[in-house]
C-alpha positions as CSV (number, residue, x, y, z in Angstrom):
1,M,145.1,80.5,64.2
2,T,142.8,80.1,61.1
3,E,140.3,82.8,60.2
4,E,137.0,81.3,61.4
5,K,138.3,80.7,64.9
6,R,139.3,84.4,64.8
7,G,136.0,85.2,63.8
8,G,134.5,83.1,66.5
9,D,136.7,84.6,68.6
10,R,135.4,88.2,68.3
11,R,132.0,87.0,68.3
12,F,132.5,85.0,71.8
13,R,134.0,88.5,73.1
14,R,131.4,90.9,71.6
15,T,128.8,88.7,73.4
16,D,130.6,88.8,76.6
17,R,130.2,92.7,76.2
18,L,126.4,92.5,75.1
19,L,125.9,90.4,78.6
20,I,128.2,92.3,80.7
21,A,126.1,95.4,79.7
22,L,122.9,94.1,80.7
23,M,124.1,93.2,83.9
24,I,125.1,97.1,84.3
25,L,123.0,99.5,82.3
26,P,119.1,98.5,84.3
27,L,121.2,99.5,87.3
28,L,123.0,102.9,86.1
29,G,119.4,103.4,84.1
30,C,117.8,103.4,87.8
31,I,120.9,105.8,89.3
32,V,120.4,108.4,87.3
33,L,116.6,108.1,88.0
34,K,116.9,108.3,91.1
35,V,119.1,111.7,90.4
36,L,116.2,113.1,88.6
37,F,113.6,112.5,90.3
38,T,114.9,112.8,93.6
39,P,113.8,116.4,95.8
40,E,116.3,118.6,97.6
41,S,115.0,117.6,101.2
42,E,116.8,118.3,104.3
43,G,116.9,116.2,107.8
44,V,116.0,112.3,107.3
45,D,114.2,111.0,104.4
46,I,112.5,107.8,104.9
47,S,109.1,108.0,102.7
48,G,109.6,105.2,100.8
49,A,109.6,104.5,97.4
50,M,109.0,107.6,95.0
51,I,106.1,107.7,92.3
52,F,107.9,107.9,88.9
53,L,104.1,107.5,87.0
54,E,100.5,107.3,87.1
55,L,98.4,105.8,84.6
56,P,94.9,106.2,84.5
57,A,92.9,102.9,84.8
58,P,89.1,101.5,85.6
59,V,89.0,100.9,89.1
60,Q,92.2,103.1,90.4
61,P,95.5,104.9,88.9
62,L,98.4,102.3,87.9
63,V,101.3,103.9,89.8
64,I,104.8,103.2,88.7
65,T,107.4,103.4,91.5
66,E,110.7,103.5,92.1
67,S,110.3,100.2,93.6
68,Q,109.0,98.5,90.7
69,V,111.3,99.8,88.1
70,N,114.4,99.0,90.3
71,S,113.0,95.5,90.5
72,W,112.9,95.2,86.8
73,A,115.8,96.2,86.8
74,I,117.4,93.9,88.8
75,M,115.7,91.0,87.4
76,L,117.5,92.3,84.1
77,S,120.8,92.2,85.2
78,L,120.3,88.8,86.8
79,L,119.3,87.7,83.8
80,G,122.8,89.6,82.3
81,L,124.7,87.7,85.2
82,C,123.3,83.9,84.7
83,L,123.5,84.4,80.4
84,Y,127.2,85.6,81.3
85,L,128.2,82.6,83.8
86,T,126.5,79.8,81.1
87,H,127.7,81.7,78.0
88,G,130.0,78.8,76.3
89,L,129.9,75.8,78.5
90,K,131.5,72.9,77.7
91,E,131.3,69.0,78.6
92,K,134.6,69.8,81.2
93,A,134.2,72.8,82.6
94,E,137.4,75.1,81.7
95,T,136.8,78.5,82.6
96,K,136.3,80.7,86.3
97,R,132.4,81.3,85.0
98,Q,131.5,77.7,84.7
99,L,133.0,76.5,88.0
100,I,130.8,79.4,89.3
101,A,127.9,78.3,87.5
102,E,128.3,74.4,88.3
103,W,129.2,75.5,91.9
104,I,125.6,77.3,92.6
105,V,123.9,74.6,90.6
106,E,125.4,72.3,93.2
107,K,124.5,73.9,96.0
108,C,120.9,74.5,95.2
109,E,120.6,70.8,94.4
110,G,122.2,70.0,97.4
111,L,119.9,72.8,99.6
112,V,116.7,71.4,97.9
113,N,117.4,67.8,98.3
114,A,117.9,68.4,102.0
115,N,114.9,70.5,102.8
116,M,112.8,68.9,100.3
117,G,113.6,65.5,99.0
118,E,114.2,63.8,95.5
119,R,110.4,64.5,94.8
120,F,111.2,68.0,94.5
121,A,114.2,67.5,92.1
122,G,113.7,70.8,89.8
123,Y,112.5,73.5,92.7
124,E,116.3,74.2,92.9
125,Y,116.1,77.0,89.6
126,L,112.8,78.0,91.8
127,V,115.3,78.3,94.9
128,A,118.1,80.0,93.0
129,A,115.6,82.5,91.2
130,I,114.4,83.2,94.8
131,M,117.7,84.1,96.4
132,G,119.2,85.7,93.7
133,L,116.3,88.7,93.2
134,S,116.2,88.9,97.1
135,A,119.6,89.1,97.8
136,L,120.2,91.7,95.1
137,S,117.0,93.7,95.8
138,S,118.6,94.1,99.3
139,L,121.9,95.1,98.2
140,S,120.8,97.2,95.3
141,C,121.1,99.9,98.3
142,L,124.6,100.2,98.2
143,I,124.8,101.6,95.2
144,G,122.3,104.3,96.4
145,L,118.9,102.4,95.4
146,F,115.6,102.0,96.9
147,A,115.9,98.8,97.8
148,P,112.7,97.0,96.2
149,T,112.6,94.1,99.5
150,G,111.5,97.5,101.2
151,D,108.4,98.1,99.6
152,V,105.6,95.5,101.4
153,N,104.0,95.5,98.0
154,I,107.0,93.8,96.4
155,T,107.3,91.3,99.0
156,A,103.6,90.5,98.7
157,G,103.7,89.7,94.9
158,W,106.7,87.0,96.1
159,A,104.2,85.6,98.9
160,I,101.4,85.2,96.9
161,L,103.2,83.6,94.3
162,V,104.5,80.7,96.7
163,F,100.8,80.8,98.5
164,A,99.7,79.4,94.5
165,L,102.4,76.9,94.5
166,V,102.0,76.1,98.0
167,T,98.2,75.6,97.0
168,W,99.0,73.8,94.3
169,T,100.9,71.2,95.7
170,K,98.1,70.5,98.6
171,L,95.7,70.0,95.5
172,Q,97.9,67.2,94.0
173,G,96.4,65.1,96.8
174,G,93.0,65.8,95.5
175,F,90.3,68.6,96.2
176,L,88.9,66.3,98.6
177,N,91.5,65.9,100.2
178,Y,92.8,69.9,100.6
179,L,89.0,70.4,101.8
180,K,89.4,67.5,104.5
181,G,92.5,69.2,105.5
182,F,90.9,71.7,106.9
183,T,89.1,70.3,109.4
184,E,92.1,68.3,111.0
185,P,92.9,67.5,114.0
186,I,89.0,68.0,114.8
187,P,86.2,69.9,113.1
188,V,85.8,72.6,115.8
189,F,89.5,73.8,114.7
190,T,88.2,74.6,110.7
191,P,88.2,78.1,111.3
192,M,91.7,78.5,113.2
193,N,93.0,76.7,110.0
194,F,91.7,78.9,107.6
195,I,93.0,81.1,109.5
196,S,96.5,79.8,109.5
197,E,96.3,78.6,105.8
198,F,95.6,82.6,104.6
199,S,97.9,84.1,106.8
200,L,101.0,82.4,105.1
201,P,100.9,85.1,102.1
202,V,101.3,87.6,105.0
203,S,103.8,86.5,107.5
204,M,106.1,86.0,104.6
205,A,105.5,89.3,103.4
206,F,105.4,91.4,105.9
207,R,109.1,89.3,107.9
208,H,110.7,90.0,104.7
209,Y,109.4,93.6,104.3
210,G,109.8,94.5,108.3
211,N,113.3,93.5,108.8
212,V,114.6,95.3,105.3
213,M,112.5,98.5,106.1
214,S,113.9,98.8,109.6
215,G,117.2,98.5,108.5
216,A,116.8,101.7,106.3
217,V,114.8,103.3,109.1
218,I,117.4,102.3,111.9
219,S,120.6,103.4,109.1
220,A,118.9,106.8,108.4
221,L,118.0,107.9,111.7
222,V,121.6,107.2,113.2
223,G,123.6,108.7,110.1
224,T,120.8,112.1,110.9
225,A,121.8,111.9,114.3
226,L,125.7,111.4,114.1
227,R,125.2,114.2,111.3
228,G,123.6,116.7,113.6
229,L,126.0,115.7,116.5
230,S,129.1,116.4,114.3
231,R,127.6,119.9,113.9
232,L,126.9,120.6,117.6
233,V,129.9,119.7,118.6
234,L,132.4,120.5,116.0
235,G,130.5,123.5,114.4
236,W,132.7,125.9,116.2
237,I,135.8,125.0,114.3
238,P,136.0,126.8,110.8
239,V,136.3,124.1,107.7
240,V,136.2,121.3,110.3
241,G,132.9,122.0,111.3
242,T,131.4,121.5,108.1
243,I,132.3,118.1,107.9
244,P,129.9,115.7,109.6
245,L,133.5,113.5,110.9
246,L,131.4,111.5,113.4
247,Q,129.7,109.8,110.5
248,I,132.7,108.3,109.8
249,G,132.7,104.7,111.3
250,L,129.6,103.7,112.5
251,P,127.2,103.9,109.7
252,A,129.2,101.8,107.7
253,I,129.1,99.2,110.8
254,L,125.6,99.7,110.7
255,S,125.2,98.8,106.9
256,I,127.7,96.0,106.8
257,Y,124.8,94.5,109.2
258,F,121.3,96.3,108.1
259,D,121.6,96.0,104.1
260,V,124.9,93.0,103.6
261,F,124.1,90.5,106.6
262,S,120.4,91.1,107.3
263,G,119.8,91.4,103.7
264,L,121.3,88.5,102.6
265,M,120.1,86.5,105.9
266,Q,116.4,87.1,104.4
267,A,117.2,86.6,101.6
268,F,117.9,82.7,102.6
269,I,115.2,83.1,105.1
270,F,112.7,83.3,102.3
271,A,113.4,80.5,100.3
272,M,113.8,78.1,103.5
273,L,110.0,79.3,104.2
274,T,109.3,78.5,100.5
275,M,111.0,75.3,100.5
276,L,109.4,73.9,103.6
277,N,105.8,75.0,103.2
278,V,106.0,73.6,99.7
279,S,107.7,70.3,100.6
280,G,105.2,70.4,103.9
281,A,102.2,71.0,101.7
282,F,101.9,67.3,100.7
283,P,104.3,65.4,102.8
284,Q,105.8,62.1,101.6
285,E,104.1,59.8,103.3
286,A,100.6,60.5,102.2
287,W,102.4,60.7,98.7
288,E,103.6,57.7,98.7
289,K,99.9,56.0,99.4
290,R,98.3,58.4,97.0
291,Q,101.2,56.6,94.6
292,Q,100.4,53.3,96.0
293,K,96.5,53.5,95.6
294,K,97.0,54.8,91.6
295,A,99.0,51.9,91.1
296,I,96.5,49.1,92.7
297,R,93.7,51.0,90.9
298,K,95.7,50.9,87.3
299,Q,96.7,47.0,88.1
300,R,92.8,46.1,89.1
301,A,91.9,48.0,86.0
302,A,94.7,45.8,83.7
303,M,93.3,42.8,85.4
304,A,89.9,43.7,84.6
305,K,90.6,44.1,80.9
306,A,92.1,41.0,81.1
């Protein structure tokens, strides 16, 4: 092995270590902040995200919360994961990380093509980002962090971005057609159509937040109740009575459902709603008709010039 090749291998391994650190260190930093800022409390604690800092602002104070910090940390970790999986890509996959990266891309492309059609090719990156960020946000509670998806402000931000994308897609059919859509099927339905239009981000935000937060509340209540029941039933036994034995088993099962299964399911549902709402904003038939009209106008303009 030449000195140049050994140097290249060392640089490759050094870059891998930096990317792994980018995946791990942001989450470790959030755990440290959690330990330092969490006050001592007894009983059930479902107060939501902690407030780390309040900065003065013209309208109201700018609040930096636990959910915001955790969300940025998860995005950095997700960025590190993506860079790690795509580091050292070759034309033919030779490593497991490249096989995993190609499998993720293929699955997302198939999901977008099946639900949105070839016209929306390229949206697989948005869908992958939504599912990855939502899933990791919900799963972050497994390492003791406050799940950002348990804060309605976070899910509302995602829903507003989806709503903006849906509106932009509708406007591709023309502004007049967009306004005309509020009067269909008959003008009397215009108020209802306005309500339906702007209820999209509200429903998406509260659906995701409600499912994640309700699971966290139920798990906290059950765990606290079992701890109290353990003290009541076994408290008279020396040493053993100080150990919450009745908490063993059921909270773990609930965590598998509410934290893992429900979190992954909500990530998939949010991505599916995004795809369906965006693709349904400007249906394929209407898009084809508009393309035909454009082609006819171009043809007429070319004939007029000739």
